[in-house]
C-alpha positions in Angstrom: -3.7 4.9 6.8 -0.1 5.5 7.9 1.3 3.7 10.9 4.1 4.6 13.2 7.2 3.5 11.2 5.9 5.0 8.1 5.3 8.3 9.6 8.9 8.1 11.0 10.3 7.5 7.5 8.4 10.4 6.1 9.7 12.6 9.0 13.2 11.5 8.1 12.9 13.2 4.7 11.0 16.2 6.0 7.6 15.3 4.5 5.6 14.5 7.7 5.3 18.3 8.5 3.5 18.7 5.2 0.7 16.3 6.2 0.6 16.6 10.0 -2.3 19.0 10.1 -4.4 17.1 7.5 -4.6 13.6 8.9 -6.8 12.2 11.7 -4.9 10.4 14.5 -6.4 6.9 14.6 -3.2 5.5 13.4 -2.8 8.5 11.1 -5.7 8.4 8.7 -5.1 10.4 5.5 -6.0 10.0 1.8 -3.2 8.8 -0.4 -3.7 11.8 -2.6 -2.5 14.1 0.2 0.6 12.0 0.9 1.4 12.2 -2.8 0.8 15.9 -2.9 3.2 16.4 0.0 5.9 14.3 -1.5 5.5 16.1 -4.8 5.7 19.5 -3.2 8.8 18.4 -1.2 10.6 17.3 -4.3 9.8 20.6 -6.2 11.1 22.6 -3.3 14.4 20.9 -3.7 14.4 20.9 -7.6 11.7 22.7 -9.5 12.5 20.7 -12.6 12.3 17.3 -11.1 8.6 16.6 -11.4 6.7 16.4 -14.8 3.1 15.8 -14.1 0.8 14.5 -15.3 3.2 12.8 -17.7 2.3 9.4 -19.1 4.7 6.6 -19.9 3.8 5.3 -23.3 6.5 2.7 -23.8 10.1 2.0 -23.1 13.0 0.1 -24.5 16.4 -1.0 -23.2 18.9 1.0 -25.3 22.5 0.4 -26.1 23.6 3.6 -24.1 26.5 2.7 -21.8 25.0 4.7 -18.9 21.4 5.6 -19.7 20.0 2.2 -20.6 16.3 3.0 -20.5 14.7 5.0 -23.4 11.3 5.9 -22.3 8.6 7.5 -24.6 6.5 9.9 -22.5 3.4 12.0 -23.2 2.9 15.3 -21.5 -0.1 17.1 -22.8 0.1 17.3 -26.6 3.9 16.7 -26.7 5.6 13.3 -26.8 9.4 13.0 -26.1 12.0 10.2 -25.6 13.8 10.5 -22.3 16.9 8.4 -21.3 17.2 7.1 -17.7 19.6 5.0 -15.8 16.7 3.3 -13.9 12.9 3.2 -14.3 10.5 2.6 -11.4 6.8 1.6 -12.1 4.8 3.0 -9.1 1.6 3.9 -10.8 -0.8 2.0 -8.5 -3.2 -0.9 -8.9 -6.1 1.3 -10.0 -8.3 -0.4 -7.4 -11.7 0.7 -6.2 -12.3 -1.3 -3.1 -13.6 1.3 -0.7 -15.5 4.6 -0.4 -14.2 7.9 1.0 -16.8 10.5 1.5 -18.4 13.1 3.8 -21.0 10.9 5.4 -24.2 12.2 7.1 -25.0 9.9 10.1 -26.8 9.8 13.4 -24.1 7.4 14.9 -22.9 8.9 18.2 -19.3 10.1 18.2 -18.8 9.1 14.6 -15.5 11.1 14.4 -14.0 9.6 17.5 -12.3 6.5 16.2 -12.6 3.5 13.8 -15.2 0.9 14.5 -16.5 -2.3 13.0 -20.3 -2.5 12.8 -21.3 -6.3 12.7 -24.4 -7.9 11.4 -25.0 -11.6 10.7 -27.6 -10.7 8.0 -25.7 -7.8 6.3 -22.0 -8.4 6.9 -19.7 -6.0 8.5 -19.1 -2.3 7.8 -15.6 -0.9 8.6 -16.0 2.7 9.6 -12.9 4.9 9.9 -12.8 8.8 10.1 -10.1 10.2 7.8 -8.9 13.7 6.7 -11.0 16.8 5.9 -14.2 15.5 7.6 -14.4 12.4 5.4 -15.1 8.8 6.5 -13.7 5.6 4.9 -16.3 2.9 4.7 -15.3 -0.7 3.8 -17.7 -3.6 3.4 -17.0 -7.2 4.3 -19.8 -9.7 3.6 -20.4 -13.3 4.4 -20.3 -15.9 1.6 -24.2 -16.3 1.9 -24.7 -12.7 0.9 -23.0 -13.2 -2.5 -25.6 -15.7 -3.5 -25.4 -19.0 -5.3 -23.7 -17.9 -8.4 -21.0 -15.5 -7.1 -18.1 -15.6 -4.7 -16.6 -13.7 -1.8 -13.9 -11.8 -3.8 -12.7 -9.9 -0.6 -11.3 -13.0 1.0 -9.5 -14.0 -2.2 -8.1 -10.6 -3.2 -4.3 -10.3 -3.4 -1.4 -10.7 -5.9 2.3 -10.0 -5.9 4.0 -9.5 -9.3 7.0 -11.8 -9.8 9.6 -10.6 -10.2 9.8 -7.0 -9.0 12.9 -6.3 -11.0 13.8 -6.8 -14.7 17.2 -5.5 -15.6 17.0 -1.8 -14.5 13.3 -1.7 -14.3 11.6 -1.9 -10.9 8.0 -2.2 -9.5 7.0 -0.7 -6.2 3.8 0.0 -4.3 0.4 -1.1 -5.6 1.9 -1.7 -9.1 3.9 -4.5 -7.5 1.2 -6.0 -5.3 -2.5 -5.6 -4.6 -4.6 -6.6 -1.6 -7.7 -5.8 0.3 -7.8 -2.9 2.7 -8.8 -4.8 5.9 -5.7 -3.7 7.9 -5.2 -0.4 6.1 -1.7 -1.3 4.8 -1.8 0.2 1.3 0.0 3.5 1.7 2.2 2.1 4.5 3.4 -0.7 2.4 4.0 1.7 -0.5 6.1 4.0 1.7 8.2 1.0 2.8 8.7 -0.1 -0.8 9.9 3.3 -1.8 12.2 3.5 1.2 13.7 0.2 0.6 14.5 0.9 -3.0 15.4 4.6 -2.7 18.3 4.2 -0.3 19.7 1.5 -2.3 19.4 3.3 -5.6 21.0 6.5 -4.0 24.0 4.4 -2.7 24.5 2.8 -6.1 24.3 6.2 -8.0 26.7 7.7 -5.4 29.1 4.8 -5.9 28.8 3.6 -2.3 27.3 0.2 -3.1 27.6 -2.4 -5.9 24.6 -2.6 -8.3 23.9 -6.2 -7.0 22.3 -4.7 -3.8 19.4 -3.7 -5.9 18.4 -7.4 -6.4 17.4 -7.5 -2.7 14.4 -5.2 -3.4 12.7 -8.2 -5.0 13.4 -10.8 -2.2 12.8 -8.4 0.7 9.7 -6.6 -0.6 8.0 -9.5 -2.2 8.3 -11.5 1.0 6.7 -8.6 3.0 3.9 -8.3 0.3 3.1 -12.0 0.4 2.9 -12.0 4.2 0.6 -9.0 4.0 -1.7 -10.6 1.3 -2.1 -13.8 3.5 -2.9 -11.6 6.5 -5.5 -9.6 4.6 -7.1 -12.8 3.3 -7.2 -14.3 6.7 -8.7 -11.1 8.3 -11.3 -10.8 5.4 -12.3 -14.3 6.0 -12.6 -14.0 9.8 -14.6 -10.7 9.5 -17.0 -12.6 7.1 -17.5 -15.2 9.9 -15.3 -17.9 8.7 -12.1 -19.2 10.2 -9.5 -20.1 7.5 -8.8 -23.9 7.2 -5.1 -23.6 7.7 -5.7 -22.6 11.4 -7.3 -26.1 11.9 -10.1 -24.7 14.1 -12.2 -26.9 16.3 -15.8 -27.2 15.2 -17.1 -24.9 18.0 -14.2 -22.4 17.6 -15.0 -18.7 18.3 -14.4 -16.5 15.2 -13.8 -13.5 17.2 -11.2 -15.2 19.4 -9.3 -16.1 16.2 -9.7 -12.6 14.8 -8.2 -11.2 18.0 -5.4 -13.7 17.9 -4.5 -12.8 14.3 -4.5 -9.1 15.1 -2.3 -9.7 18.2 0.1 -11.9 16.3 0.6 -9.3 13.6 0.5 -6.1 15.6 4.2 -5.1 15.1 4.2 -5.8 11.3 0.9 -3.9 11.0 2.4 -0.7 12.6 5.5 -1.3 10.6 7.8 -1.6 13.6 8.2 -5.4 13.2 9.6 -5.5 9.6 12.9 -7.1 9.3 15.0 -8.6 6.5 17.6 -11.3 6.4 21.2 -10.1 6.5 23.3 -10.3 3.3 
């Protein structure tokens, strides 16, 4: 799902028009595949030779070349080649399977009108969100009791940010840099912000406008954002499972739904990406 600021960033580089007729306006619900396709097509329109897909990175080393320090071994079909780069960015995702997107047959009234949470004390919560091309995204959040005596609620514990996001001239961004649950639908939105944060800095360095040290801020800025998101996702997963996180110091008779509303309200601007800010240099 893409939120306001992310759509604005895609519009700035001319990509929003490629996906405008595909997504469903809830925030803007669209499969990541179609965002990737639009970005790839936009790049090819500028430079037909810029995209090599589906190429696989086999390995890389830091070479002794004065300019192109990264020597990457790449597999494209049956051919393998060594390509030299100034910088290497790992953005190949977390390969996670935490939700289902499908064309769903249902008798639920107005099932395509908007996203809803279907709550049950006995069966947990079902998150129902219409998305592109007639599909529906279904997510499940269960209480600890449903996992049984010998298992645990992984949803409320999901989340990790790689440290560091930078090693020399190699960078990590998107789901390759951080993984989390999908409770607030921040996956693609966070990835767009990672890419934007790094892209303008790399462009400035390559053009000679900025010193290379500016690239170091990618780690401090985007890891901080990722860690905030991971904690937010854990809190929401826990609340939707019927438990108030201990760090809120809730009263014994506290209302879970009241805390859930409070968490959503407190994090509204970061969720729609309009409240993201970074410390000045």
